C-alpha positions as CSV (number, residue, x, y, z in Angstrom):
1,M,31.8,-48.0,-24.0
2,S,28.6,-47.5,-22.1
3,E,30.6,-46.4,-19.0
4,L,32.5,-43.9,-21.1
5,T,29.3,-42.6,-22.7
6,G,27.6,-42.3,-19.3
7,G,30.6,-40.4,-17.9
8,R,30.6,-38.0,-20.8
9,R,26.9,-37.4,-20.3
10,R,27.4,-36.7,-16.6
11,R,30.2,-34.3,-17.3
12,R,28.1,-32.5,-19.9
13,R,25.2,-32.3,-17.5
14,S,27.5,-31.0,-14.8
15,D,29.0,-28.4,-17.1
16,A,25.5,-27.3,-18.2
17,E,24.4,-27.0,-14.5
18,R,27.5,-24.9,-13.7
19,S,26.9,-22.7,-16.8
20,A,23.2,-22.2,-15.8
21,A,24.2,-21.3,-12.3
22,A,26.8,-18.8,-13.6
23,V,24.2,-17.2,-15.8
24,L,21.7,-16.8,-13.0
25,D,24.3,-15.5,-10.6
26,A,25.3,-12.9,-13.2
27,A,21.7,-12.0,-14.0
28,V,20.9,-11.3,-10.3
29,Q,23.9,-8.9,-10.1
30,V,23.3,-7.2,-13.5
31,L,19.5,-7.2,-13.9
32,G,18.8,-7.0,-10.2
33,R,20.6,-3.7,-10.0
34,H,20.2,-2.5,-13.6
35,P,16.8,-3.7,-14.8
36,D,17.3,-2.3,-18.3
37,A,20.6,-4.0,-18.9
38,K,20.8,-6.2,-22.0
39,V,21.2,-9.9,-22.2
40,E,24.7,-9.3,-23.7
41,Q,25.7,-7.7,-20.4
42,V,24.5,-10.7,-18.4
43,A,26.4,-13.0,-20.8
44,A,29.6,-10.9,-20.4
45,A,29.3,-10.9,-16.6
46,A,28.8,-14.7,-16.6
47,G,31.7,-15.3,-19.0
48,V,29.5,-17.0,-21.6
49,T,28.0,-16.1,-25.0
50,R,24.6,-14.6,-25.5
51,Q,23.5,-17.9,-27.1
52,T,24.4,-19.7,-24.0
53,V,22.2,-17.4,-21.9
54,Y,19.3,-18.1,-24.2
55,A,20.1,-21.9,-24.1
56,H,19.3,-21.8,-20.4
57,Y,16.6,-19.1,-20.5
58,P,14.9,-18.9,-23.9
59,S,13.5,-15.4,-23.3
60,R,14.4,-12.4,-21.3
61,P,11.1,-12.6,-19.3
62,L,12.0,-16.1,-18.3
63,L,15.4,-14.9,-17.1
64,V,13.9,-12.0,-15.2
65,A,11.4,-14.4,-13.5
66,A,14.3,-16.6,-12.4
67,V,16.1,-13.6,-11.0
68,V,13.0,-12.6,-9.1
69,D,12.7,-16.1,-7.7
70,R,16.3,-16.0,-6.5
71,I,15.8,-12.6,-4.9
72,T,12.6,-13.9,-3.2
73,A,14.5,-16.8,-1.8
74,E,17.1,-14.4,-0.4
75,A,14.2,-12.3,1.1
76,V,12.7,-15.4,2.8
77,A,16.1,-16.4,4.3
78,A,16.7,-12.8,5.5
79,L,13.2,-12.7,7.1
80,D,13.8,-16.0,8.8
81,A,17.1,-14.7,10.1
82,A,15.4,-11.5,11.4
83,D,12.9,-13.5,13.5
84,V,9.7,-12.4,11.9
85,D,7.9,-15.8,12.2
86,A,4.6,-15.1,13.9
87,D,4.6,-18.6,15.4
88,D,8.1,-18.2,16.9
89,V,8.9,-14.5,17.7
90,D,11.7,-14.9,20.2
91,S,11.4,-11.5,21.8
92,G,9.5,-8.2,21.7
93,T,6.1,-7.5,20.2
94,V,4.5,-8.4,17.0
95,T,4.7,-4.8,16.0
96,E,8.5,-4.9,16.4
97,A,8.5,-8.1,14.3
98,L,6.5,-6.2,11.6
99,L,9.1,-3.4,11.6
100,R,11.8,-6.0,11.1
101,W,9.8,-7.4,8.2
102,L,9.6,-3.9,6.7
103,D,13.3,-3.2,7.2
104,V,14.3,-6.5,5.5
105,T,12.0,-6.0,2.5
106,W,12.8,-2.4,2.1
107,R,16.6,-3.1,2.0
108,L,15.9,-5.6,-0.8
109,F,13.8,-3.1,-2.8
110,D,16.7,-0.7,-2.4
111,R,19.3,-3.2,-3.3
112,Y,17.4,-4.6,-6.3
113,P,15.7,-1.9,-8.3
114,L,14.4,-4.7,-10.6
115,L,11.7,-5.4,-8.1
116,L,10.1,-2.1,-8.8
117,H,10.7,-2.2,-12.6
118,P,7.7,-2.4,-15.0
119,S,9.0,-5.7,-16.3
120,V,8.2,-7.2,-12.9
121,T,5.4,-5.0,-11.5
122,A,3.3,-5.5,-14.7
123,I,3.5,-9.3,-14.8
124,D,0.4,-11.5,-14.5
125,Q,-1.1,-11.3,-11.0
126,A,-1.1,-15.1,-10.6
127,E,2.6,-15.2,-11.4
128,S,3.3,-12.3,-9.1
129,D,1.5,-14.0,-6.3
130,R,3.5,-17.2,-6.9
131,Q,6.8,-15.3,-6.9
132,H,6.1,-13.4,-3.7
133,A,4.2,-16.1,-1.8
134,G,7.0,-16.8,0.7
135,V,7.4,-13.2,1.7
136,N,3.6,-12.4,1.7
137,E,2.7,-15.5,3.7
138,R,5.1,-14.4,6.5
139,L,3.5,-11.0,6.5
140,E,0.0,-12.3,6.6
141,R,0.9,-14.6,9.6
142,L,2.3,-11.6,11.4
143,I,-0.9,-9.6,10.7
144,R,-3.1,-12.4,12.0
145,H,-0.9,-12.8,15.1
146,G,-1.0,-9.0,15.7
147,Q,-4.7,-8.9,15.4
148,A,-5.1,-11.9,17.8
149,T,-2.9,-10.1,20.4
150,G,-4.8,-6.8,19.9
151,E,-1.8,-4.9,18.5
152,F,-3.3,-4.5,15.1
153,D,-6.7,-3.4,14.0
154,G,-8.8,-6.6,14.0
155,T,-11.5,-5.1,11.8
156,L,-9.3,-5.0,8.7
157,S,-8.9,-8.0,6.4
158,P,-5.4,-9.5,6.6
159,A,-5.4,-10.0,2.8
160,W,-6.2,-6.3,2.3
161,L,-3.4,-5.3,4.7
162,V,-0.9,-7.4,2.8
163,S,-2.0,-5.9,-0.5
164,A,-1.9,-2.3,0.9
165,T,1.5,-2.9,2.4
166,I,3.0,-4.1,-0.9
167,A,1.3,-1.2,-2.7
168,L,2.8,1.3,-0.3
169,G,6.2,-0.3,-0.7
170,H,5.9,0.0,-4.5
171,A,4.8,3.7,-4.1
172,A,7.8,4.3,-1.9
173,G,10.2,2.8,-4.4
174,G,8.7,4.9,-7.1
175,E,9.4,8.1,-5.2
176,V,13.0,7.1,-4.6
177,A,13.4,6.1,-8.3
178,A,12.0,9.4,-9.4
179,G,14.5,11.3,-7.2
180,R,11.8,13.0,-5.2
181,M,13.0,11.4,-1.9
182,T,16.1,9.7,-0.7
183,T,16.1,6.1,0.5
184,A,16.6,7.3,4.1
185,Q,13.8,9.8,3.8
186,M,11.4,7.2,2.4
187,A,12.3,4.6,5.0
188,A,11.6,7.2,7.7
189,V,8.1,7.9,6.4
190,L,7.2,4.4,5.3
191,R,7.4,2.9,8.8
192,P,4.8,5.2,10.4
193,S,2.6,5.1,7.3
194,I,2.4,1.3,7.6
195,L,1.9,1.4,11.3
196,R,-1.0,3.8,11.0
197,L,-2.5,1.6,8.3
198,Y,-2.4,-1.3,10.8
199,G,-3.8,0.9,13.6
200,V,-0.8,1.0,15.8
201,R,1.7,3.6,17.0
202,E,5.4,3.3,16.4
203,P,7.1,1.9,19.5
């Protein structure tokens, strides 16, 4: 009997894990691209009930936080693939690595409007720092490396440059969201704006 009971528990746990994964996958697709979508839409995309979504994520903010964590993990993987590690830049300059960092992160902002939605941008600063730590840490390492090589203005605080870069990215996303600029237009002006902030010219 104990073996049968243990087997049932393992199956239930496995089923619950698959259900939770399906909910999160659906939430990334639905909320990531349509931040104002309702939980019912996430449930429909996942093929589960609304109650099942809440069983895994008891509140919408918790579901949104899980989505942001997933997107951040995607960003970190993309940054690593783009060779932006300050300790191991295979080729080119630190400035070129910075531009790759900008390209990767901007594409994610463009792909996932949720990242610029008030439900994310207005969260507690400590939680925001936790969520974006992997991305921001890579940027700060690039900044320090660029300052050490003389490519970036060494008189500016790396922490300030990180904060200013993120703020400019949010402002850029806001312009696109408001329809005042296209994604292509904003990408074209964001690069030189960031480089001027860092005290370098676009290569």
